[in-house]
C-alpha positions, 0 to 999 in steps of 0.5 A: 378633343383630337387624338394626336398621332406622330408618324415616327421612324428614325430611318429614312426612306421608309415612306414615313412622310408618304404615310403621314400625307396619305393617311391625313388626306384619307381621314379628312375625306372620311369627314374627320377634321384633320391637322397635319403638322410638318415637323421635318425641316425638309418640308416634304409633307408641305410640298406633298400637299402642294406648297413648294418653291415660291409658295413655301417662301411666301409662308408667313409662319411655319412650324419653326415659329410655333415651336420657338414660341414666337406665334400662336399655333393657329397663326401658322395653320394654313388650309389645303385644297383637300377635304377636311385637311389643314397643314402646319407647314415647314421649311428649312428654317426648322433645322435651326430649332434643333440647335436653338431649343438646346437653350430652352429649359423644357426643350422637348416640350415646346410642341406639346405646349403649342398643340394643346392650344388647338387640340380641341379644334380638330378630330385628329392631329398627325405629326410628321416627324423627321428621321432622327431621334434628336430634340425635334423628334423628342418634341414629336414624341412628347406631343402625341398620344400614339405613334405609328411606325412605318416599316419597310420589309428589309433586313435592317428594319428590325434593329432600327425599330427596336432602338425606336421602341426603346426610346419610346419606353424612356419617353413614356417613363420620363415625360409622356406617360400616356404615350403608346404605339398605335401600330406598325405599318409595313410599307413598300411591300412587294408580295412577289419578293421572297425576302419581303415575306421572310423579313415580315415573318421574322419581324412579327415573331419579335412583337405582339401580333396586335401591334401590326396594322392589317393593311400593308402598303404596296410598292406602287409607282403612283404613290411615288409620283403623287408628291411631285404633283402636290397631291395625296394618292387618293386625289392623284390616282383614286383608282390605284392600289396605293390609294386603296391601301391608304384608305384601308389603313386610314379606316383602321386608324379611325377605328383605333382613334374611336376606341380611344375617345373615352380614354382622353 
């Protein structure tokens, strides 16, 4: 039975989708059977795995069809060319769900109902949530067991993460009592910038030490280039610092998932 992880941050530009893509690919390369669910109408995770332009328009079913209950989730899953990794793709049509779901009695539970149907088919399911705290994001929080928060080392990050954690606590109390934070991952880290280290130290004083992943994702031009080529960094440039960092982060996540197996 899969461990379900949502990659969440309501703030844009923190490498959320980049983290979802690269962690999913690295876990697949480790021999895990992984499903990446694109829950963002921008569809960047879909494009980052090589499905863009006309290929997107040719998709028969997407996350939108699944979350609206119009097809079985397995019908929307497509294979990728990357080892162990499947994708539930997204297109701009998913933006309509944000409005249409308001009419549903259990509007925040639609994705959970769908994911439960295919949970046994994977080792790990990763949900790339959109940068908001609306209905779709709440579906992502209710569908998962754990969340990972990518966090950029800049002055306004702490306020945003504090707001997100408050939402997580409310969701845990009301609709997903098993929800926990797996960890915070620092992204786009430039060790040469003094402000990065100062902000990182300030953030670490606000939370328990064990909530942070040991791996830091560096600011790396190859990570930035990879999505435009439709490849995770480990396939685009396996020798890069970015590929090494995401491989190490994936190993940390795999260890945490293994520790959870007896609990699920």
